[in-house]
C-alpha positions in Angstrom: 0.0 0.0 0.0 1.3 3.4 -1.0 2.6 5.8 1.7 1.2 8.7 -0.3 -2.5 9.3 -0.6 -2.6 12.1 -3.2 -0.3 13.1 -6.1 1.0 16.2 -4.3 1.9 13.8 -1.4 3.9 11.7 -3.8 6.0 14.6 -5.1 6.6 15.9 -1.6 7.6 12.5 -0.3 10.2 12.0 -3.1 11.7 15.4 -2.5 12.1 14.9 1.2 13.3 11.2 1.1 15.4 11.3 -2.1 16.3 15.0 -2.6 19.4 14.4 -4.7 18.2 11.7 -7.0 17.8 12.7 -10.6 14.1 13.1 -11.5 14.3 14.6 -15.0 16.7 15.5 -17.8 16.1 18.4 -20.1 18.1 19.7 -23.1 20.1 22.9 -22.6 20.3 25.5 -25.4 23.7 23.9 -26.5 21.9 20.6 -27.0 23.4 18.9 -23.9 21.3 17.1 -21.3 20.9 18.8 -17.9 19.8 16.8 -14.8 17.1 18.1 -12.4 17.0 16.5 -9.0 13.8 15.7 -7.0 14.4 18.6 -4.8 15.0 21.0 -7.7 11.8 19.9 -9.4 9.9 20.2 -6.1 11.2 23.8 -5.6 10.2 24.7 -9.2 6.7 23.3 -8.7 6.2 25.1 -5.4 7.5 28.3 -6.9 5.0 28.0 -9.7 2.2 27.2 -7.2 2.9 30.5 -5.5 2.8 32.4 -8.8 -0.4 30.7 -9.9 -2.1 31.6 -6.5 -1.1 35.2 -7.0 -2.8 35.1 -10.5 -6.0 34.0 -8.8 -5.9 30.3 -9.3 -8.0 28.6 -6.5 -8.6 25.2 -5.1 -11.1 23.0 -7.0 -11.0 24.8 -10.3 -10.8 22.8 -13.5 -7.6 23.7 -15.4 -6.9 22.9 -19.1 -3.3 22.7 -20.2 -3.1 23.2 -24.0 0.6 22.9 -25.0 3.1 20.7 -26.6 5.0 18.1 -24.5 7.7 19.8 -22.4 9.2 20.0 -19.0 7.1 23.1 -18.4 3.9 21.1 -19.1 5.0 18.6 -16.4 5.8 21.4 -13.9 2.5 23.1 -14.4 0.7 19.8 -14.0 2.2 19.3 -10.6 1.8 23.0 -9.6 -2.0 22.9 -10.4 -2.4 19.6 -8.5 -0.6 21.1 -5.5 -3.2 23.8 -5.4 -6.0 21.3 -5.5 -6.8 21.9 -9.2 -8.3 19.4 -11.6 -6.2 19.0 -14.7 -7.5 18.5 -18.2 -4.9 17.8 -21.0 -5.8 19.2 -24.4 -3.9 18.3 -27.6 -3.1 21.6 -29.5 -4.0 19.8 -32.7 -7.6 19.2 -31.6 -10.1 20.7 -34.0 -12.2 23.6 -32.8 -15.5 21.7 -32.6 -14.1 19.0 -30.4 -12.1 21.5 -28.3 -15.1 23.6 -27.4 -17.1 20.5 -26.5 -14.3 19.5 -24.1 -14.2 22.9 -22.5 -18.0 22.9 -21.9 -18.3 19.3 -20.7 -15.4 19.6 -18.2 -16.5 23.1 -17.1 -12.9 24.4 -17.6 -12.4 27.8 -15.8 -8.6 28.1 -16.2 -6.8 27.8 -19.5 -3.0 27.4 -19.7 -1.4 27.7 -23.2 2.1 27.9 -24.6 1.0 29.7 -27.8 -1.4 32.6 -28.0 -2.6 31.5 -31.4 -4.5 28.7 -29.8 -7.0 31.2 -28.5 -8.4 31.5 -32.1 -9.8 28.0 -31.7 -12.2 29.0 -28.9 -15.7 30.3 -29.5 -15.9 32.4 -26.4 -13.0 33.5 -24.2 -15.4 34.9 -21.6 -16.1 31.4 -20.4 -12.7 31.3 -18.7 -12.0 33.0 -15.3 -8.3 33.2 -16.2 -6.0 32.5 -19.1 -2.4 31.7 -18.3 0.1 32.1 -21.1 3.6 30.8 -20.9 6.5 30.8 -23.4 4.3 33.4 -25.3 4.8 36.8 -26.7 2.4 39.2 -24.9 2.2 41.7 -27.8 -0.7 40.0 -29.6 -3.3 40.0 -26.8 -3.4 42.6 -24.0 -6.6 41.6 -22.3 -6.7 41.7 -18.5 -7.9 38.1 -18.4 -4.7 36.9 -20.0 -1.8 36.5 -17.5 1.7 36.0 -18.8 3.7 33.6 -16.6 7.4 33.6 -16.5 8.7 30.1 -15.8 12.4 29.7 -14.9 14.2 26.5 -15.9 15.4 25.8 -12.4 14.5 26.9 -8.8 17.1 27.6 -6.2 17.1 28.3 -2.5 16.0 26.3 0.6 13.2 23.8 0.5 10.0 25.8 1.2 6.7 23.8 1.3 3.6 25.5 0.1 0.8 24.3 2.3 -1.5 22.0 0.4 -5.2 22.6 0.6 -6.6 21.0 3.7 -9.6 19.8 1.8 -7.5 17.7 -0.7 -8.4 14.1 -0.1 -7.7 10.8 -1.9 -11.3 10.8 -3.1 -11.0 14.2 -4.8 -10.8 14.5 -8.5 -7.3 14.9 -9.9 -7.9 14.9 -13.7 -10.6 14.7 -16.4 -9.8 12.8 -19.5 -11.7 12.4 -22.8 -12.2 9.5 -25.0 -10.3 9.7 -28.3 -13.5 10.5 -30.1 -13.4 8.1 -33.1 -17.1 8.9 -33.5 -19.3 11.7 -32.3 -18.7 14.0 -29.3 -15.8 13.2 -26.9 -16.9 11.8 -23.6 -15.5 13.2 -20.3 -14.2 10.9 -17.5 -13.1 12.1 -14.1 -10.5 10.2 -12.1 -9.7 10.6 -8.4 -6.3 10.8 -6.8 -6.6 7.3 -5.3 -7.5 5.8 -8.6 -4.4 7.2 -10.3 -2.3 6.1 -7.4 -3.8 2.6 -7.8 -2.7 2.7 -11.5 0.8 3.7 -10.5 1.0 0.9 -8.0 -0.3 -1.7 -10.5 2.1 -0.6 -13.2 5.1 -0.7 -10.9 4.2 -4.3 -9.9 3.8 -5.2 -13.6 7.0 -3.6 -14.7 9.4 -3.9 -11.6 12.3 -2.7 -13.8 10.9 0.8 -13.3 12.2 0.5 -9.7 15.7 -0.4 -10.8 18.7 2.0 -10.7 19.4 3.3 -13.2 16.3 3.2 -15.3 16.0 5.8 -18.1 12.6 6.6 -19.6 11.6 9.0 -22.3 8.7 11.6 -22.2 7.9 12.2 -25.8 4.3 11.2 -26.3 1.6 13.9 -25.8 1.2 14.9 -22.2 -2.3 15.9 -23.1 -2.9 12.1 -23.0 -3.1 10.7 -19.5 -1.0 7.7 -20.4 2.3 9.7 -20.7 1.5 11.5 -17.5 1.0 8.3 -15.6 4.3 6.9 -17.0 6.0 10.0 -15.6 4.3 9.5 -12.2 5.4 5.9 -12.2 9.0 7.1 -12.8 8.6 9.5 -9.9 7.3 6.8 -7.6 9.8 4.2 -8.7 12.8 6.5 -9.0 13.3 6.2 -12.7 14.9 9.2 -14.6 12.7 10.8 -17.3 14.3 12.5 -20.4 12.0 15.2 -21.9 12.1 15.2 -25.7 10.3 18.4 -26.7 11.1 18.2 -30.4 9.4 14.8 -30.9 10.4 14.6 -34.6 14.0 14.2 -33.3 13.2 11.2 -31.1 15.4 8.8 -33.1 18.3 11.3 -33.0 18.1 11.6 -29.2 17.5 8.0 -28.3 21.1 6.8 -28.4 22.3 9.5 -26.0 19.3 8.9 -23.7 20.0 5.2 -23.6 16.6 4.2 -22.4 16.1 1.0 -20.4 12.4 0.9 -21.3 10.9 2.7 -24.3 7.2 3.3 -24.9 5.6 4.1 -28.3 2.5 3.4 -30.4 2.6 0.6 -33.0 2.8 3.1 -35.9 6.2 4.3 -34.6 7.6 0.8 -34.7 6.1 0.1 -38.1 7.5 3.2 -39.8 10.9 2.6 -38.2 11.0 -1.0 -39.5 9.8 0.2 -43.0 12.9 2.3 -43.2 15.1 -0.6 -42.1 13.7 -3.0 -44.6 14.0 -0.4 -47.4 17.7 -0.2 -46.7 17.9 -4.0 -46.5 16.4 -4.3 -50.0 19.1 -1.9 -51.4 21.9 -4.4 -50.5 23.3 -6.6 -53.2 20.9 -9.5 -53.8 23.1 -12.3 -52.3 23.8 -10.2 -49.2 20.2 -9.2 -48.9 19.1 -12.9 -49.1 21.6 -13.9 -46.4 20.5 -11.1 -44.0 16.8 -12.0 -44.5 17.6 -15.6 -43.8 19.3 -14.6 -40.6 16.2 -12.6 -39.6 13.9 -15.5 -40.4 16.0 -17.9 -38.3 15.9 -15.4 -35.4 12.1 -15.8 -35.2 12.4 -19.4 -34.2 11.6 -20.2 -30.6 14.4 -22.8 -30.5 17.9 -22.5 -29.1 19.2 -21.9 -32.6 16.7 -19.0 -32.8 18.1 -17.4 -29.6 21.6 -17.7 -31.0 20.5 -15.9 -34.2 18.8 -13.2 -32.2 22.0 -12.5 -30.2 24.0 -12.4 -33.4 21.4 -10.2 -35.3 21.5 -7.5 -32.6 25.2 -7.1 -33.5 24.9 -7.7 -37.3 22.1 -5.1 -37.5 23.7 -2.8 -35.0 23.1 0.3 -37.2 19.4 -0.3 -36.5 19.3 -1.8 -33.0 21.7 0.9 -31.6 19.0 3.5 -32.4 17.5 2.5 -29.1 20.8 2.8 -27.2 22.8 0.1 -25.5 20.7 -0.3 -22.3 17.3 -1.2 -23.9 15.7 -4.1 -22.0 12.4 -4.0 -23.8 9.9 -1.7 -25.5 6.2 -1.3 -24.7 3.5 -0.8 -27.3 -0.1 0.4 -26.6 -3.1 2.3 -28.0 -3.7 -0.2 -30.9 -2.8 -3.7 -32.0 0.7 -4.5 -33.1 1.1 -6.9 -36.0 2.3 -10.2 -34.8 4.8 -10.7 -37.6 6.4 -7.4 -36.6 6.7 -8.4 -33.0 8.6 -11.5 -34.2 10.7 -9.5 -36.5 11.8 -7.1 -33.8 12.5 -10.0 -31.5 14.7 -11.5 -34.2 16.7 -8.3 -34.1 17.2 -8.8 -30.4 14.6 -6.2 -29.5 11.6 -7.2 -27.4 8.3 -5.4 -27.7 5.6 -6.1 -25.1 2.0 -5.2 -25.9 -0.2 -3.6 -23.3 -4.0 -2.9 -23.3 -6.2 -0.4 -21.7 -9.3 1.8 -22.0 -10.1 5.4 -21.2 -12.8 4.1 -19.0 -10.4 2.3 -16.7 -7.4 4.3 -15.5 -5.6 1.1 -14.4 -4.3 -0.6 -17.6 -6.3 -3.8 -18.1 -3.6 -6.2 -19.2 0.0 -6.3 -20.3 2.8 -8.7 -21.4 5.7 -8.8 -18.9 9.4 -9.3 -19.7 9.2 -12.4 -17.5 6.1 -13.8 -19.3 4.8 -12.8 -22.7 3.0 -14.2 -25.6 2.9 -12.5 -29.0 -0.6 -12.0 -30.4 -2.0 -11.4 -26.9 -2.2 -8.4 -24.7 -0.8 -10.4 -21.8 -2.4 -11.0 -18.4 -4.6 -8.8 -16.3 -2.8 -6.2 -14.1 -3.1 -6.3 -10.3 -6.3 -4.4 -9.3 -8.3 -5.7 -12.3 -10.8 -8.6 -12.3 -11.6 -9.9 -15.7 -14.4 -12.1 -17.1 -16.1 -12.9 -20.4 -19.7 -12.2 -21.2 -21.9 -14.8 -22.9 -21.0 -13.3 -26.3 -17.2 -13.3 -25.4 -17.0 -9.5 -24.8 -14.3 -8.8 -22.3 -15.5 -7.5 -18.9 -13.4 -5.8 -16.2 -13.9 -4.4 -12.7 -11.6 -2.8 -10.1 -10.8 0.5 -8.4 -9.7 2.1 -11.7 -13.1 1.7 -13.5 -14.9 5.0 -14.0 -18.2 6.0 -12.5 -19.8 7.2 -15.7 -19.3 10.0 -18.2 -19.6 13.6 -17.2 -22.4 16.0 -18.0 -25.0 13.1 -18.1 -23.5 11.8 -21.3 -24.9 8.4 -22.2 -23.1 5.2 -21.0 -24.1 1.6 -21.7 -24.3 0.9 -18.0 -23.5 2.7 -14.7 -20.2 1.4 -13.6 -18.0 1.5 -10.5 -15.3 -0.7 -9.0 -17.8 -3.3 -7.8 -19.5 -3.8 -11.2 -18.1 -5.2 -14.4 -17.4 -2.8 -17.2 -18.1 -4.0 -20.8 -14.9 -3.1 -22.6 -16.4 -3.3 -26.1 -13.8 -5.8 -27.2 -14.4 -9.5 -28.0 -11.7 -11.7 -26.4 -10.4 -15.1 -25.6 -8.6 -16.0 -22.4 -6.4 -19.1 -22.4 -5.6 -21.5 -19.5 -2.6 -19.4 -18.5 -4.6 -16.2 -18.3 -3.3 -14.6 -21.5 -5.9 -12.4 -23.2 -6.3 -12.3 -27.0 -8.5 -9.6 -28.4 -10.5 -10.8 -31.4 -12.3 -7.7 -32.5 -13.8 -4.4 -31.5 -17.5 -4.9 -30.9 -18.4 -1.6 -32.6 -16.2 -2.4 -35.6 -17.4 -5.9 -36.3 -19.8 -6.1 -39.2 -21.6 -8.8 -41.2 -21.4 -9.3 -45.0 -24.6 -10.0 -46.9 -23.8 -13.7 -46.7 -24.0 -13.6 -42.9 -20.3 -13.8 -42.3 -19.1 -11.8 -39.2 -16.0 -9.8 -40.0 -13.5 -8.3 -37.5 -11.6 -5.9 -39.7 -8.5 -5.3 -37.5 -7.1 -8.8 -38.0 -7.4 -8.5 -41.8 -5.9 -5.0 -41.8 -2.9 -6.3 -39.8 -2.3 -8.9 -42.5 -2.4 -6.3 -45.3 0.0 -4.0 -43.3 2.6 -6.8 -43.1 3.6 -5.4 -46.5 6.0 -2.7 -45.5 4.9 -0.4 -48.4 1.5 -0.1 -46.8 1.0 2.8 -44.3 -2.6 2.1 -43.4 -5.3 -0.4 -44.3 -9.0 -0.1 -43.8 -11.4 -3.0 -44.7 -15.0 -2.4 -45.9 -17.8 -4.8 -46.7 -20.8 -4.4 -44.5 -23.9 -5.9 -46.1 -21.8 -6.7 -49.2 -21.1 -10.1 -50.8 -17.3 -9.6 -50.4 -14.7 -7.3 -48.9 -12.6 -4.5 -50.3 -9.9 -2.5 -48.6 -8.4 1.0 -48.8 -4.6 1.0 -48.5 -2.4 4.0 -48.3 1.0 3.6 -49.9 4.1 5.2 -48.3 7.1 6.8 -50.0 4.9 7.9 -52.9 7.3 10.8 -53.7 9.7 8.2 -55.2 7.0 6.9 -57.6 6.7 8.7 -60.9 3.1 9.6 -61.9 3.2 7.5 -65.0 4.3 4.4 -63.0 1.8 4.6 -60.2 -0.6 2.1 -61.8 2.3 -0.3 -62.4 3.5 0.1 -58.8 0.0 -0.6 -57.5 -0.2 -3.8 -59.6 3.1 -4.9 -58.1 1.9 -4.3 -54.6 -1.4 -6.0 -55.4 0.4 -9.2 -56.5 2.2 -9.2 -53.1 -1.1 -8.6 -51.2 -2.7 -11.5 -53.0 0.0 -13.8 -51.8 -0.1 -12.3 -48.3 -3.8 -12.9 -47.9 -3.7 -16.5 -49.0 -3.5 -17.6 -45.4 -6.9 -16.0 -44.6 -10.2 -17.8 -45.1 -11.6 -17.0 -48.6 -14.4 -14.9 -47.2 -11.9 -12.7 -45.3 -9.8 -11.9 -48.3 -10.4 -8.5 -49.9 -11.4 -8.9 -53.5 -10.5 -5.3 -54.5 -8.1 -2.6 -53.3 -8.3 1.2 -53.3 -4.8 2.5 -53.5 -4.3 6.0 -52.1 -1.0 7.9 -52.5 -1.9 10.2 -49.6 -1.5 8.9 -46.0 -4.3 9.2 -43.5 -3.8 12.0 -41.0 -4.9 13.6 -37.8 -5.3 16.9 -39.6 -7.8 15.5 -42.1 -9.8 13.9 -39.3 -9.0 10.4 -40.5 -7.0 9.5 -37.4 -7.5 10.3 -33.8 -4.6 12.1 -31.9 -3.4 8.7 -30.7 -3.5 7.4 -34.3 -6.6 5.2 -34.2 -8.7 5.0 -37.4 -11.8 7.3 -37.6 -13.6 4.7 -39.7 -16.8 6.6 -40.3 -14.8 9.7 -41.5 -12.6 7.5 -43.8 -15.6 5.7 -45.2 -17.3 9.0 -45.9 -14.3 10.5 -47.7 -13.8 7.4 -49.9 -17.4 6.5 -50.4 -17.3 7.4 -54.1 -14.3 5.2 -54.7 -15.7 2.3 -52.6 -18.9 2.4 -54.7 -17.0 2.6 -58.0 -14.7 -0.3 -57.0 -17.7 -2.5 -56.1 -19.3 -1.6 -59.4 -16.2 -2.5 -61.3 -15.7 -5.8 -59.5 -19.2 -6.8 -60.4 -18.4 -6.4 -64.1 -17.4 -9.8 -65.7 -14.2 -8.5 -67.3 -13.2 -6.0 -64.5 -9.5 -5.5 -64.1 -8.1 -2.1 -63.2 -9.1 1.5 -63.2 -6.9 4.5 -62.4 -8.0 8.1 -62.2 -6.5 11.0 -60.2 -8.7 12.9 -57.8 -6.4 15.9 -57.8 -2.8 16.7 -58.3 -2.1 15.9 -54.7 -3.9 12.6 -54.4 -4.1 9.8 -57.0 -6.3 6.8 -56.6 -5.8 3.4 -58.2 -8.7 0.8 -58.1 -7.5 -2.7 -58.5 -8.9 -6.2 -58.5 -6.9 -8.8 -56.6 
């Protein structure tokens, strides 16, 4: 049981008991890493708390932080918590409609921003009691409501505790998070201090390496997402050191110097990194390329010989494996399913990726593979604090202290939930005799063809994406006789316009071979090739890179219909026609 009852308690405890231990690393202006101890960070947070109080920030107010990932974000997070504030993270890339809905649902009264231009996204600034701007030029807005906050990099002087609000209790709300919003209006979920602490405790038990010294972690995922904040809190509780990468596009450049022991990313990161690796592999002379690919294939074997190849491959392919540094013990992947073939391929390189699984509606991650016990193709075993079960239709159910108590603002929920009741996760699953959980399809995504076949598209999409040329794959076929798929093709800048149809034909031949292992009714009959990747900006992906299926279907409806019409013609083969100069479409029969 934790000795701290609230998140401010945790920060204070670490500062008093381990003042000189390194908490964080930040980049100096000369691009060198500078350590910040627990006591230095605590002083900085307490100094910010005093400044925020002076600006009129009071206990119990809901505060939204809208800024890119940075050490300042982390500092403000703790400063607001120390004042008894309720923190909401907002992604700066969120569109205006979703953003204003979030502000209304959470009843946000304080807005903290790192760029003044974000204010243009809000319908009405009068809804805020205060707007705190940091790292911003005050020349654009001179309203009294906007307070410009100077945040020093470090804080010196004697330890000076700012009294915490006497009313702050473990049962008080610490944060409000929002579902990713793949469809409709985002839903708000409030979590208490004791629930977040339960998540910290559960994660530290699941990944005991976080308690080891040294243990380097990286903060580079959006802090607007609660997941990265909880990772940082776990580091604080376990004593791991967090490196803040504020220029996230440079993550590969910084990783060797950071030398992480554990690295966390979404599947798309690992997929794109491997695509680059295989592209270089294919440029080798044919005999060398064949030998290297044979070595990779042998490294996937579970036998003793396979383990020998894995050890050798980590050195043979050092130009790739060293991107993660020399200390890497394992990586963690979450947010979406990781292709099983890619898990095996990374393992063959001597790099272990462990899949984890959770929902916005349960602050304690539901399940995870551990370094001591893992099984590819599963999301591992349930974490401590979770009780899992299967419904009659095989939907995964979970209950525990981390389960939410319903959505805010009387938003509809399928059932009123709390820690004593089972929460339907919305995912179909299987649980084997050892307790490993396999997800078999998202309930809301599963559809039936006109022949009555039930289709879980994610598994098929994963097979299509095993071709490294494919960025994304989306399967369609509800109430149709057969399936088709949209695939977006990467590296299209290297493909000349006149050869795009030829290139699509080549990929189609590969996809036909790739899908032979699927039952016939699960094989797409036709493909829509798009030479423009799906994006967050176009509302095709959520901010954590999940597919917005309805939006994608709506945008490609014309081409889906045309492909089905062509496929129903007896002599249908191929059709190619550009939508615009920036996006070409190739429709192809497999």
